[in-house]
N, C-alpha and C positions, 0 to 999 in steps of 0.2 A: 474739530473746532480750531479756528485760527488762534496764534499767540495774542493778537489784538483783542479777541473776543474773551479769552481766558483772563487777560489783564482787567478788562473792563468789569467782569464779573467778580474777580477776587478783590477788586478794590473799587467798587461801584460809587464813584464821585459824581459822574455825569450821568443824570437819569435819562437826559434826552438820548444819549448813545445808547445806553441800555434798552430802551424802548424800541430804538430802531433796529438794534442788534437782534431783539427777541421776534420782531416782525420777520427779519430776514431768516431767521431759522424756522418760523413756522412756515414760510413759503418754501424753503428748501425741504421740508419735510413733507410736502404735499398740499398744504392749504391753499386754496383758490383765492381767499382774502383773509386778512387777519387784522386784529386791532389789540393794542396793548396799553394799559394805564399804569403809570408808575407813581407812587406817592410815598411822601416821607413827611414827618412832622413831629413836632414835641408838644407835650401837654404838661401844664402844671395845675393842680387843684388842691385846695384846702377847705375843711370845714372846721369852723371853731363853735363849740357848744359851751355856753355859761364861762366863755373867757378862755377855756382850754382847747388845745388843739385835738380835734376828735380823728380826723383823717387827713392825710398829707400824701399827695401822689406826684411824681415828677417823672415822666417818661419820654422816650423817644421811640419811634416805629418806622418801619419801611416795609413796603409790600409791593408786589407786582400782580396784576391781573391780565389774563390773555383770553381773547375770544377768537376762535378759528371757524372757518366755513370751508366745507367741502361741497360745493355747489350749493344747494339749499339745506344742507345739514349743518347744524351749528352746535358748538359746546364752548364752555368756558371752564377755567381754572386759575387758581391764584394761590400765591405762596409769598411767604416773607424770607425764604431761603435764596440768596443772590448767589450762592456758590455755583460753579459750572455743574455739579450734579444736580442741584435744586432746579436750575433752569432747564436742564435736560428733563428732567421728570414733569415739569410744568408744560413743557410743549408736547412731550410724547402722551401725557395724560389727556390733554385737550384733543389731540387728534385721535386717539383711541375712542374717547367719548363721542366724538363727531360721527365716527363711522356707525354708531349704533342708534343715533338719534333719527327720529322721523323727519323726512324733508318738509319744509315749509317754504312755498314759493314767494311768500312775502318777506322772508327774512334776508338780511344783507346789509352792507354798509350803505351810508348815504351815496348818491350819485356824485361823482367827483366835482361836478360843478357847483354843488351845495356846500362844500368844505370851505373853511376860513375862519378867520377871527377878526374882531373888531380892533380897531388900531386906538392907541392913545392910552394913557395911565388910568385905569379905574380905581386907582388908591385903594387897592384891597389888602396891602401888606404894609405894616410898620414895625420897626424894630423895637419900639419903645415898650411893647407889651411885656418885653422881658428885662426891662430896664431897671426894675426894682429887685432888690436882693430878696432871697427866700423869706427872711424875717419880716422885711417890709410887706411882702405879699400876704403873709399871715396876719400881719398887723391891720391890712386893708379890711379882712373878714372879721377880725376882732372889734375894729372901730364900728363897722356896720352894725353889729350884734349890739354892741355897747350903747350906741346912739338910740336904737330902739328901745331897750330894757330901760334906759334912763329916761325915757319920754314920760313915763307914768307909772306909779306904783302898783296899778292893776295888771301890769305886764310883769308876770312872775316868773316867766319861763320862756324857753325858746327852742325852736327847731333848728337853730343854728345861723351863723352868718358865713358866707363863703366868698372866696375869690378864685377865679379860674382864668388862665390864660393858655393860649395856644397858636402855633403857627403850623402852616402846611405848605407844601409845595406838590403840584401836580402835573404830570406830563402825560399827554395822550398823543399816541402814533398810530397810523394804520397803513395797510398795504396799498393805499391809492396815493401815498406821498404827503399826508398831512402829519405835520408834528407841531404840537402847540404845548405851551406851559403857561402856569401863572402860579402865584403866592398868594397865600391869604394871612391874615392874623386876627385874633378876636380875643378880647379880655371881658370879664364880667364881674360885678359885685352883687350880693344878694343877702338879704335878711329875712327871717321867718319868725317874729315873736308870738308868744302865746299869753293871752289875757285871761284873767280869772275875775268873774263877776262876784257880786255879793252872796248869790246863792249857790256859788261853787262851779257853775257851769264855765266851761272853758271855750275860747274862741281863738282861732289862729288865721292868719293872713301873711302876706308876703310883699316884697317889692323887690326890684332888680334894675341894674342899668347894665347895658352891653354896648360895646363899641369895638371898631377895628383898631383904635389907637387909644393908648391909655389917657392921652390929653383930652379925649372927647368924653371919658367916663365920668358919670356923676360921682361926687364925693361919697364916701362911705357914710358920712354923717347925713347927707340928704337921703340917701337910701334907706338908712335905718330909721329915720324919722317918719318917712313917707310908710314904711312898713308898719310902723307903731300906729300911726293915723288910720291906716286901712283896717288894723285888727281892732282898735278900740271902737270903730264905728259900728263893729259886729256885736258888741256887747248888749246884752238884753234882748237879743232876737226873739221874735215870736213868730207864731202861725197867723195865717189869716185866712178867712173864708174864701171858698172858690168864687173867681169873678173873671169878668172879661174887660180888660182895660188896655190903655197904651202902655207899651214897655220901653224904657229908654235904656240902651245897652252901653255901658263903657267901652272905651276904645278896645282894651284887651279881651272883652267878651265879645264884642262885635267882630273882632278879627277870626273868631272861630266860625262865624257864620260865613264869611268870606271864604274860608278855608273849605267849608261845604260846598260852595258854589265852584271853587277851583276843582275839587274832585269830580263834580258833575260835569265840568266842561273838558274834562281830559278825553283824548281819543280812545284811551283803554275803556272807559266807560261808555263811550258813545257806539263803539264798533261791537261791544258785548251787549248792547241794548239795555245798559244797567243804569241809566240816568233818564231823568225827565226832561233832558235837553236833546234827546235823539230826535233828529229831523226838524230841528227848530233854527237852522241857519237863516238869517234874514228875517225871523219873526220876532214879534214883541214879546220878550219874556220878563220883563221888568218895568218899573215906573220910568218915566221920561228923565226922571232926576238921578238914575243910575247908569254910571259909566265905570266900568271895570277894566283895568289895564294889568297886563303882565309885562314888566319891563327889566330884563336882564342887563341893561347897559347902564344903570343908575351909578354914577360916581360914588363909591364907597358903600354901595348897597349890599344888605346882607345876603342877598340872592344874586349878586351880579357876577359875571365871568365873561371873559373874552369869546369863548366859545362853549357849547354844550357838551354833554357827555358822548357825543359822536363827533365832535369836530366841525360842528356847524355853527356860525356866528350867532351869537344871542342877538335879541332884538327887542323892539317895544311891539306888543301885540294888544290891540284893543279888542278884548273879548265881548264886552256889552258896551254899546253906545248909545246913550240916550234911551235905554230900556231895549234896545234891539240887539239881538245876538249875532255878533259879526264873525267870530272865529272860535274854533275849538283850539285846545292847546295839544300839540302833536309832536311826537318824536318821529324817525324815519318809518318804523313798523306800523305804528297806527295810522300815519298819514297815507300810506300804501295801502292798508285795510279800507281806508275810506276814499280813496281815490283822491286825495289831497296832497298838499306839500307841507313838509316838516315846518313847524314855528320855532325851531331851535330849543325845544323844551325837553330833549333828552336828559336823563340823570343817570349817570353811570357809576355803579360800585364797582368793586373788583372783580366779581363773579356775576354771572347771570346776565340776562338780556337788559337793556337800557328800558328804564321805566320813564315815567313822565313826571317831572319836576318843575317848580315855579321859579321864576326869576325874582322879582319884586312885585308880589301881587296885591293891589290895593284898589280901594275904592275911592275915586276923586272926592276931596271934601266939598262941603258946602260953606256957607258964610257966617252962619251962626255959632255963638259959642256954646259950650255945654250948659252953661248956666241959663242962657237964653232959652234954650230947649226945655230944659226942667221947669223953668218959670212958666212955660206955656202949657203944662200938664195939670189939669185940675185934680184927677185922681189917676194914679198909675204907679209902676213900679221901676225903680232904678235897680238895673241887674248887674250885680258885680262879679258873680260867678255862675258858670255852668257846671254841673255835675254829672258824671258817666256819659255814655253815649248813646243816643236815640235818634238817629237821622236814616231815613230810608231813602236813598237817591233815585231808586227807580219811581217812587210815587212822589217823593217830596215831603213825606210826613216827618214831622219834626217833633220830639218830645224829650225834655231833659230836665233833670233836676236843677234846681237854682236857689241862689240866695241873692239879698240886695236890700235896698231902702225903698220904704213906702213913700210915695210922693203925694202930698195934700196941699192942694191950692198953690201949687207951683213950688213947694218946698220939700226938702228931704225931712222926714220926721223920724221914723224909728226902723230899726233893722228888721228883716224879714228872713225866715229860713224854712226848710222843709216844705218847699212847694216844688211843683212841677209846671213847666211852661210849654205849652203845645201849640202847634200850627202846622202850616204846610210852606215849605220853601219858595214854591210857585207864588202863593198868596203873599208871603212875606216880602219878596222883591217886588212885588207891586204895591205893598201897604207900608213902604218906608216913607213916612211923612216928612221926616226932616233928617238932614245929615249935617254934622258938626263941621267945624273948622279946625279941629284938633287931630289932624293926622300925623302921627309920629311913629316912625319905624323903630320897634323894638325886635323884630325879626324880619323874615323875608316876607311875612303876611301882615298888612296893616290895614286899618279902618278907623276912620273916625267915629265919635259918638253917633248913634242912630236911634231914632225914634220910630217904632214899628207899632201901628195900630191894629187892633183887632185880634190879640193874642189871649189865648185862654190860660189862666191861671187856675190850677188845682191845688187847693189848700186844704185846710181843716173841714 
Protein backbone atom coordinates (compact mmCIF):
# COMPACT_ATOMS: atom_id res chain seq x y z
CA UNK A 1 0.00 0.00 0.00
CA UNK A 2 1.29 3.49 -0.81
CA UNK A 3 2.21 5.93 1.92
CA UNK A 4 -0.60 8.19 0.65
CA UNK A 5 -3.14 5.37 0.99
CA UNK A 6 -1.97 4.55 4.50
CA UNK A 7 -2.31 8.22 5.50
CA UNK A 8 -5.84 8.36 4.09
CA UNK A 9 -6.95 5.27 5.96
CA UNK A 10 -5.33 6.17 9.24
CA UNK A 11 -6.78 9.70 9.16
CA UNK A 12 -9.89 9.30 7.02
CA UNK A 13 -11.00 12.90 6.70
CA UNK A 14 -11.74 12.96 2.95
CA UNK A 15 -14.43 10.43 2.20
CA UNK A 16 -14.15 11.01 -1.55
CA UNK A 17 -10.50 10.05 -1.58
CA UNK A 18 -11.19 7.02 0.58
CA UNK A 19 -13.91 5.80 -1.80
CA UNK A 20 -11.71 6.26 -4.87
CA UNK A 21 -8.77 4.59 -3.16
CA UNK A 22 -10.87 1.54 -2.22
CA UNK A 23 -12.09 1.24 -5.82
CA UNK A 24 -8.48 1.34 -7.05
CA UNK A 25 -7.51 -1.39 -4.59
CA UNK A 26 -10.40 -3.60 -5.67
CA UNK A 27 -9.39 -3.22 -9.32
CA UNK A 28 -5.77 -4.08 -8.50
CA UNK A 29 -7.06 -7.17 -6.69
CA UNK A 30 -8.70 -8.35 -9.90
CA UNK A 31 -12.22 -6.91 -9.88
CA UNK A 32 -13.55 -6.16 -13.36
CA UNK A 33 -15.82 -3.50 -11.86
CA UNK A 34 -16.28 -2.07 -8.38
CA UNK A 35 -18.50 0.35 -6.49
CA UNK A 36 -17.94 1.89 -3.06
CA UNK A 37 -20.17 3.90 -0.76
CA UNK A 38 -18.82 5.76 2.27
CA UNK A 39 -21.11 7.29 4.88
CA UNK A 40 -20.65 9.25 8.04
CA UNK A 41 -23.17 10.95 10.24
CA UNK A 42 -24.31 12.05 13.65
CA UNK A 43 -27.57 11.49 15.46
CA UNK A 44 -29.28 12.78 18.58
CA UNK A 45 -32.42 11.27 20.08
CA UNK A 46 -34.27 11.80 23.33
CA UNK A 47 -37.57 10.53 24.72
CA UNK A 48 -39.24 12.25 27.66
CA UNK A 49 -42.05 10.52 29.57
CA UNK A 50 -44.09 12.40 32.18
CA UNK A 51 -41.50 15.17 32.06
CA UNK A 52 -38.54 12.91 32.86
CA UNK A 53 -35.85 11.88 30.39
CA UNK A 54 -36.33 8.21 29.58
CA UNK A 55 -33.74 7.76 26.83
CA UNK A 56 -30.94 9.95 25.55
CA UNK A 57 -28.65 9.03 22.69
CA UNK A 58 -25.97 10.99 20.89
CA UNK A 59 -23.70 9.18 18.49
CA UNK A 60 -21.54 9.42 15.42
CA UNK A 61 -20.92 6.70 12.88
CA UNK A 62 -18.84 6.01 9.80
CA UNK A 63 -18.93 3.01 7.50
CA UNK A 64 -17.79 1.82 4.11
CA UNK A 65 -19.44 -0.62 1.72
CA UNK A 66 -17.87 -2.27 -1.32
CA UNK A 67 -19.44 -4.18 -4.22
CA UNK A 68 -17.15 -5.99 -6.64
CA UNK A 69 -17.70 -7.84 -9.90
CA UNK A 70 -15.71 -10.67 -11.45
CA UNK A 71 -17.38 -10.65 -14.82
CA UNK A 72 -20.99 -11.50 -13.95
CA UNK A 73 -20.16 -12.76 -10.46
CA UNK A 74 -20.75 -10.18 -7.74
CA UNK A 75 -20.39 -9.83 -3.98
CA UNK A 76 -20.44 -7.08 -1.38
CA UNK A 77 -18.95 -6.42 2.05
CA UNK A 78 -19.02 -3.57 4.50
CA UNK A 79 -17.06 -2.37 7.51
CA UNK A 80 -16.73 0.45 10.00
CA UNK A 81 -13.01 -0.29 10.35
CA UNK A 82 -11.11 2.33 8.35
CA UNK A 83 -7.65 1.11 9.35
CA UNK A 84 -5.36 -0.30 6.64
CA UNK A 85 -6.00 -3.79 7.99
CA UNK A 86 -9.76 -3.25 8.01
CA UNK A 87 -9.76 -2.06 4.40
CA UNK A 88 -7.61 -5.00 3.38
CA UNK A 89 -10.12 -7.41 4.91
CA UNK A 90 -13.00 -5.56 3.24
CA UNK A 91 -11.51 -5.88 -0.24
CA UNK A 92 -10.19 -9.42 0.11
CA UNK A 93 -13.48 -10.58 1.64
CA UNK A 94 -15.49 -9.17 -1.25
CA UNK A 95 -13.19 -10.76 -3.81
CA UNK A 96 -13.31 -14.18 -2.17
CA UNK A 97 -17.10 -14.07 -1.96
CA UNK A 98 -17.42 -13.05 -5.61
CA UNK A 99 -15.42 -16.11 -6.70
CA UNK A 100 -18.01 -18.49 -5.23
CA UNK A 101 -21.23 -16.73 -6.27
CA UNK A 102 -23.28 -17.83 -9.24
CA UNK A 103 -22.91 -15.67 -12.36
CA UNK A 104 -25.84 -13.46 -13.31
CA UNK A 105 -25.61 -11.94 -16.82
CA UNK A 106 -27.97 -9.13 -15.78
CA UNK A 107 -25.74 -7.88 -12.97
CA UNK A 108 -23.30 -5.02 -13.29
CA UNK A 109 -22.90 -1.28 -12.96
CA UNK A 110 -24.99 1.12 -15.05
CA UNK A 111 -23.71 2.01 -18.49
CA UNK A 112 -21.19 4.82 -18.23
CA UNK A 113 -23.44 7.06 -20.34
CA UNK A 114 -26.17 6.80 -17.69
CA UNK A 115 -24.04 8.08 -14.82
CA UNK A 116 -24.17 11.65 -13.51
CA UNK A 117 -25.90 13.91 -11.04
CA UNK A 118 -28.29 16.82 -11.21
CA UNK A 119 -26.83 20.27 -10.68
CA UNK A 120 -27.95 22.96 -8.26
CA UNK A 121 -28.58 23.05 -4.54
CA UNK A 122 -31.37 20.70 -3.49
CA UNK A 123 -31.30 22.27 0.00
CA UNK A 124 -30.97 18.94 1.78
CA UNK A 125 -28.55 20.06 4.51
CA UNK A 126 -28.81 22.71 7.24
CA UNK A 127 -26.44 23.27 10.14
CA UNK A 128 -29.21 24.49 12.42
CA UNK A 129 -30.51 21.00 13.31
CA UNK A 130 -27.67 20.99 15.85
CA UNK A 131 -27.90 24.65 16.78
CA UNK A 132 -29.69 23.86 20.06
CA UNK A 133 -27.79 22.84 23.15
CA UNK A 134 -28.53 19.32 24.40
CA UNK A 135 -30.75 20.59 27.21
CA UNK A 136 -32.77 22.68 24.73
CA UNK A 137 -33.31 19.60 22.55
CA UNK A 138 -34.57 17.70 25.58
CA UNK A 139 -36.81 20.66 26.37
CA UNK A 140 -38.33 20.40 22.87
CA UNK A 141 -39.51 16.88 23.73
CA UNK A 142 -40.68 17.97 27.17
CA UNK A 143 -42.64 20.93 25.74
CA UNK A 144 -44.40 18.72 23.17
CA UNK A 145 -45.49 16.23 25.81
CA UNK A 146 -46.55 18.96 28.26
CA UNK A 147 -48.63 20.76 25.64
CA UNK A 148 -50.45 17.51 24.94
CA UNK A 149 -51.12 16.59 28.57
CA UNK A 150 -52.20 20.13 29.49
CA UNK A 151 -54.88 20.13 26.79
CA UNK A 152 -57.50 18.14 28.69
CA UNK A 153 -57.83 16.41 32.11
CA UNK A 154 -58.73 13.16 30.34
CA UNK A 155 -55.15 12.98 29.06
CA UNK A 156 -53.71 11.22 32.07
CA UNK A 157 -50.65 9.47 30.70
CA UNK A 158 -48.20 9.52 27.83
CA UNK A 159 -46.16 7.31 25.56
CA UNK A 160 -43.71 10.19 25.56
CA UNK A 161 -42.50 13.20 23.71
CA UNK A 162 -39.37 13.05 21.60
CA UNK A 163 -36.91 15.17 19.70
CA UNK A 164 -34.53 13.76 17.09
CA UNK A 165 -31.86 15.32 14.93
CA UNK A 166 -29.35 13.91 12.52
CA UNK A 167 -26.92 14.76 9.77
CA UNK A 168 -25.23 12.55 7.24
CA UNK A 169 -22.85 12.62 4.32
CA UNK A 170 -22.71 10.04 1.54
CA UNK A 171 -20.05 9.48 -1.10
CA UNK A 172 -20.53 7.04 -3.97
CA UNK A 173 -17.77 6.07 -6.38
CA UNK A 174 -17.35 3.39 -9.00
CA UNK A 175 -14.74 2.07 -11.42
CA UNK A 176 -16.40 3.81 -14.38
CA UNK A 177 -15.17 7.15 -13.06
CA UNK A 178 -18.24 8.35 -11.18
CA UNK A 179 -17.70 10.13 -7.87
CA UNK A 180 -20.57 11.96 -6.20
CA UNK A 181 -21.48 13.15 -2.74
CA UNK A 182 -24.19 14.98 -0.83
CA UNK A 183 -25.16 15.84 2.72
CA UNK A 184 -28.53 15.63 4.46
CA UNK A 185 -30.01 16.85 7.72
CA UNK A 186 -33.25 16.06 9.49
CA UNK A 187 -34.98 16.95 12.74
CA UNK A 188 -38.34 15.97 14.25
CA UNK A 189 -40.53 16.47 17.30
CA UNK A 190 -43.24 14.02 18.42
CA UNK A 191 -45.87 13.51 21.12
CA UNK A 192 -48.14 10.56 21.97
CA UNK A 193 -50.60 11.21 24.83
CA UNK A 194 -52.97 8.64 26.34
CA UNK A 195 -56.56 9.47 27.26
CA UNK A 196 -58.74 7.66 29.78
CA UNK A 197 -62.51 7.66 29.31
CA UNK A 198 -65.05 7.57 32.17
CA UNK A 199 -65.41 3.81 31.77
CA UNK A 200 -61.66 3.38 32.12
CA UNK A 201 -61.01 2.60 28.45
CA UNK A 202 -57.80 4.14 27.16
CA UNK A 203 -57.06 5.61 23.77
CA UNK A 204 -53.78 6.72 22.25
CA UNK A 205 -52.79 8.71 19.20
CA UNK A 206 -49.82 10.82 18.17
CA UNK A 207 -48.60 13.66 16.04
CA UNK A 208 -45.24 14.83 14.80
CA UNK A 209 -43.40 17.33 12.66
CA UNK A 210 -40.25 16.69 10.66
CA UNK A 211 -38.10 18.97 8.54
CA UNK A 212 -34.65 19.34 7.04
CA UNK A 213 -34.13 22.55 9.03
CA UNK A 214 -35.10 23.55 12.54
CA UNK A 215 -36.61 26.75 11.17
CA UNK A 216 -39.35 24.78 9.36
CA UNK A 217 -40.20 22.48 12.27
CA UNK A 218 -43.60 23.04 13.88
CA UNK A 219 -43.40 24.30 17.44
CA UNK A 220 -43.50 21.60 20.14
CA UNK A 221 -46.68 23.21 21.48
CA UNK A 222 -48.48 22.87 18.15
CA UNK A 223 -47.37 19.25 17.84
CA UNK A 224 -48.52 18.46 21.38
CA UNK A 225 -51.91 20.10 20.96
CA UNK A 226 -52.55 18.30 17.68
CA UNK A 227 -51.56 14.98 19.27
CA UNK A 228 -54.05 15.74 22.07
CA UNK A 229 -56.84 16.59 19.63
CA UNK A 230 -56.28 13.38 17.68
CA UNK A 231 -56.25 11.30 20.86
CA UNK A 232 -59.37 12.87 22.38
CA UNK A 233 -61.45 12.32 19.25
CA UNK A 234 -60.98 8.57 19.78
CA UNK A 235 -62.51 8.56 23.26
CA UNK A 236 -65.79 6.65 23.39
CA UNK A 237 -65.05 4.59 20.27
CA UNK A 238 -67.64 1.98 19.40
CA UNK A 239 -68.13 -0.85 16.94
CA UNK A 240 -70.45 -0.58 13.97
CA UNK A 241 -72.36 -3.18 11.96
CA UNK A 242 -70.84 -4.45 8.74
CA UNK A 243 -71.71 -2.22 5.83
CA UNK A 244 -70.60 -0.94 2.44
CA UNK A 245 -70.09 2.82 2.33
CA UNK A 246 -67.68 5.43 0.99
CA UNK A 247 -64.53 5.88 3.04
CA UNK A 248 -62.58 9.11 3.38
CA UNK A 249 -58.89 8.57 4.13
CA UNK A 250 -57.01 11.27 5.96
CA UNK A 251 -53.66 12.11 4.31
CA UNK A 252 -51.43 10.03 6.60
CA UNK A 253 -53.64 6.99 5.96
CA UNK A 254 -54.01 7.69 2.24
CA UNK A 255 -50.21 7.76 1.98
CA UNK A 256 -50.12 4.08 2.96
CA UNK A 257 -52.27 3.26 -0.07
CA UNK A 258 -49.84 5.18 -2.25
CA UNK A 259 -47.03 3.18 -0.68
CA UNK A 260 -48.77 -0.03 -1.80
CA UNK A 261 -48.99 1.31 -5.36
CA UNK A 262 -45.29 2.19 -5.27
CA UNK A 263 -44.45 -1.40 -4.31
CA UNK A 264 -46.65 -2.69 -7.12
CA UNK A 265 -44.93 -0.41 -9.68
CA UNK A 266 -41.33 -1.41 -8.89
CA UNK A 267 -39.34 -3.37 -11.40
CA UNK A 268 -38.57 -5.96 -8.72
CA UNK A 269 -42.25 -6.86 -8.43
CA UNK A 270 -42.81 -6.71 -12.18
CA UNK A 271 -40.02 -9.03 -13.33
CA UNK A 272 -40.94 -11.51 -10.60
CA UNK A 273 -44.58 -11.42 -11.80
CA UNK A 274 -45.54 -10.41 -8.27
CA UNK A 275 -47.81 -7.46 -8.99
CA UNK A 276 -51.17 -6.77 -10.59
CA UNK A 277 -49.40 -4.18 -12.79
CA UNK A 278 -47.52 -6.79 -14.87
CA UNK A 279 -47.87 -6.12 -18.63
CA UNK A 280 -49.94 -2.99 -17.96
CA UNK A 281 -47.68 -0.28 -19.45
CA UNK A 282 -49.79 1.99 -21.60
CA UNK A 283 -53.00 0.54 -20.15
CA UNK A 284 -55.65 2.25 -18.06
CA UNK A 285 -55.19 1.11 -14.45
CA UNK A 286 -56.90 3.93 -12.54
CA UNK A 287 -59.49 6.66 -12.85
CA UNK A 288 -58.73 9.66 -15.06
CA UNK A 289 -58.34 11.79 -11.93
CA UNK A 290 -55.25 9.79 -10.86
CA UNK A 291 -51.75 11.06 -11.63
CA UNK A 292 -48.94 9.52 -9.57
CA UNK A 293 -45.45 10.97 -9.71
CA UNK A 294 -42.05 10.02 -8.35
CA UNK A 295 -39.71 13.02 -8.19
CA UNK A 296 -36.24 12.79 -6.68
CA UNK A 297 -35.37 16.34 -7.69
CA UNK A 298 -37.72 18.35 -5.45
CA UNK A 299 -35.87 21.06 -3.54
CA UNK A 300 -35.77 20.12 0.15
CA UNK A 301 -37.68 16.88 -0.42
CA UNK A 302 -37.42 14.03 2.06
CA UNK A 303 -36.71 11.67 -0.83
CA UNK A 304 -34.53 14.00 -2.91
CA UNK A 305 -30.90 13.44 -3.88
CA UNK A 306 -28.66 14.49 -6.78
CA UNK A 307 -28.08 10.86 -7.82
CA UNK A 308 -29.48 7.47 -6.93
CA UNK A 309 -27.78 4.52 -5.25
CA UNK A 310 -25.90 3.63 -8.45
CA UNK A 311 -24.76 7.09 -9.52
CA UNK A 312 -27.59 7.70 -11.98
CA UNK A 313 -29.14 11.20 -11.87
CA UNK A 314 -32.47 11.36 -10.09
CA UNK A 315 -35.43 12.58 -12.11
CA UNK A 316 -39.16 13.18 -12.24
CA UNK A 317 -41.03 10.10 -13.43
CA UNK A 318 -44.75 10.08 -14.10
CA UNK A 319 -45.87 6.59 -13.09
CA UNK A 320 -49.60 6.95 -13.73
CA UNK A 321 -50.93 9.83 -15.83
CA UNK A 322 -54.67 10.44 -15.89
CA UNK A 323 -55.25 6.78 -15.08
CA UNK A 324 -52.78 5.32 -17.60
CA UNK A 325 -49.67 3.43 -16.42
CA UNK A 326 -46.78 5.28 -18.03
CA UNK A 327 -43.70 3.86 -16.29
CA UNK A 328 -42.40 1.35 -13.80
CA UNK A 329 -39.79 2.44 -11.25
CA UNK A 330 -36.45 0.80 -12.02
CA UNK A 331 -32.85 0.42 -11.02
CA UNK A 332 -30.22 -0.90 -13.42
CA UNK A 333 -30.79 -4.58 -12.65
CA UNK A 334 -34.57 -4.56 -12.93
CA UNK A 335 -34.43 -2.37 -16.04
CA UNK A 336 -32.19 -4.92 -17.75
CA UNK A 337 -34.47 -7.74 -16.65
CA UNK A 338 -37.40 -5.99 -18.34
CA UNK A 339 -35.52 -4.66 -21.38
CA UNK A 340 -36.05 -1.07 -20.24
CA UNK A 341 -33.91 1.85 -18.98
CA UNK A 342 -33.32 2.70 -15.35
CA UNK A 343 -35.47 5.48 -13.93
CA UNK A 344 -32.82 6.47 -11.36
CA UNK A 345 -34.56 4.71 -8.49
CA UNK A 346 -31.73 2.55 -7.15
CA UNK A 347 -31.52 2.50 -3.35
CA UNK A 348 -28.11 1.45 -2.08
CA UNK A 349 -27.27 0.33 1.41
CA UNK A 350 -23.78 -0.49 2.56
CA UNK A 351 -24.07 -4.14 1.54
CA UNK A 352 -26.08 -6.18 -0.89
CA UNK A 353 -27.39 -5.35 -4.31
CA UNK A 354 -29.31 -2.10 -4.90
CA UNK A 355 -33.02 -2.22 -4.23
CA UNK A 356 -35.67 0.07 -5.72
CA UNK A 357 -36.41 3.18 -3.69
CA UNK A 358 -38.67 6.16 -4.07
CA UNK A 359 -37.79 9.76 -4.58
CA UNK A 360 -40.73 11.88 -3.45
CA UNK A 361 -43.71 9.72 -4.42
CA UNK A 362 -47.07 11.46 -4.42
CA UNK A 363 -50.56 11.73 -5.85
CA UNK A 364 -51.31 15.02 -7.54
CA UNK A 365 -53.80 16.98 -5.40
CA UNK A 366 -57.29 18.01 -6.34
CA UNK A 367 -59.10 21.28 -5.62
CA UNK A 368 -61.53 20.47 -2.79
CA UNK A 369 -60.75 20.82 0.90
CA UNK A 370 -61.02 17.94 3.31
CA UNK A 371 -64.06 19.59 4.89
CA UNK A 372 -65.80 19.82 1.50
CA UNK A 373 -65.15 16.16 0.79
CA UNK A 374 -66.55 15.05 4.16
CA UNK A 375 -69.54 17.35 3.74
CA UNK A 376 -70.46 15.52 0.53
CA UNK A 377 -70.77 12.12 2.24
CA UNK A 378 -74.23 11.18 3.53
CA UNK A 379 -73.04 8.06 5.36
CA UNK A 380 -69.48 6.81 5.50
CA UNK A 381 -66.29 6.44 7.47
CA UNK A 382 -63.44 8.88 7.94
CA UNK A 383 -60.41 6.62 8.41
CA UNK A 384 -57.68 7.89 10.73
CA UNK A 385 -55.63 4.71 11.17
CA UNK A 386 -54.86 1.43 9.44
CA UNK A 387 -53.67 -1.51 11.52
CA UNK A 388 -51.61 -4.51 10.47
CA UNK A 389 -50.74 -5.51 6.94
CA UNK A 390 -53.12 -7.27 4.59
CA UNK A 391 -52.28 -6.41 0.98
CA UNK A 392 -51.65 -8.96 -1.78
CA UNK A 393 -49.84 -7.18 -4.60
CA UNK A 394 -50.33 -10.08 -7.01
CA UNK A 395 -54.13 -10.02 -6.85
CA UNK A 396 -54.56 -6.50 -5.44
CA UNK A 397 -56.67 -7.82 -2.56
CA UNK A 398 -56.72 -5.36 0.34
CA UNK A 399 -57.89 -6.00 3.92
CA UNK A 400 -56.70 -4.07 6.95
CA UNK A 401 -57.87 -3.29 10.44
CA UNK A 402 -58.89 0.31 10.91
CA UNK A 403 -60.32 2.97 13.18
CA UNK A 404 -61.81 6.35 12.49
CA UNK A 405 -64.89 8.55 12.78
CA UNK A 406 -68.37 7.86 11.46
CA UNK A 407 -69.74 10.37 8.95
CA UNK A 408 -73.46 11.15 9.11
CA UNK A 409 -75.03 13.74 6.80
CA UNK A 410 -71.66 15.29 6.02
CA UNK A 411 -70.47 15.61 9.60
CA UNK A 412 -68.06 13.66 11.79
CA UNK A 413 -70.11 12.16 14.61
CA UNK A 414 -68.60 9.44 16.83
CA UNK A 415 -65.36 7.40 16.89
CA UNK A 416 -65.28 3.87 15.50
CA UNK A 417 -62.84 1.04 16.20
CA UNK A 418 -62.34 -2.73 15.79
CA UNK A 419 -63.34 -2.83 12.14
CA UNK A 420 -61.77 -4.18 8.96
CA UNK A 421 -61.82 -2.40 5.62
CA UNK A 422 -61.61 -4.59 2.52
CA UNK A 423 -61.44 -4.08 -1.21
CA UNK A 424 -59.05 -4.51 -4.11
CA UNK A 425 -56.32 -2.06 -5.09
CA UNK A 426 -57.34 -2.32 -8.75
CA UNK A 427 -60.90 -1.32 -7.89
CA UNK A 428 -59.76 1.29 -5.37
CA UNK A 429 -57.64 3.06 -8.00
CA UNK A 430 -60.72 3.31 -10.20
CA UNK A 431 -63.11 4.25 -7.40
CA UNK A 432 -61.32 7.30 -6.00
CA UNK A 433 -64.22 9.71 -6.28
CA UNK A 434 -62.53 12.78 -4.82
CA UNK A 435 -58.99 13.98 -4.15
CA UNK A 436 -58.27 16.71 -1.64
CA UNK A 437 -56.16 19.82 -2.03
CA UNK A 438 -54.22 19.12 1.18
CA UNK A 439 -51.00 17.56 -0.14
CA UNK A 440 -48.33 17.92 2.55
CA UNK A 441 -45.01 16.04 2.63
CA UNK A 442 -44.24 14.55 6.04
CA UNK A 443 -42.00 11.88 4.51
CA UNK A 444 -41.01 10.81 1.01
CA UNK A 445 -44.55 9.42 0.46
CA UNK A 446 -47.42 11.90 0.38
CA UNK A 447 -51.07 11.90 -0.56
CA UNK A 448 -53.97 14.30 -0.01
CA UNK A 449 -57.32 13.30 1.48
CA UNK A 450 -59.07 10.62 -0.60
CA UNK A 451 -62.67 9.55 -0.89
CA UNK A 452 -62.98 5.96 -2.14
CA UNK A 453 -66.40 4.53 -2.92
CA UNK A 454 -67.51 0.93 -2.67
CA UNK A 455 -65.38 -0.25 0.25
CA UNK A 456 -66.60 -3.06 2.51
CA UNK A 457 -66.44 -2.48 6.27
CA UNK A 458 -66.57 -5.60 8.45
CA UNK A 459 -67.75 -4.73 11.93
CA UNK A 460 -69.85 -6.22 14.70
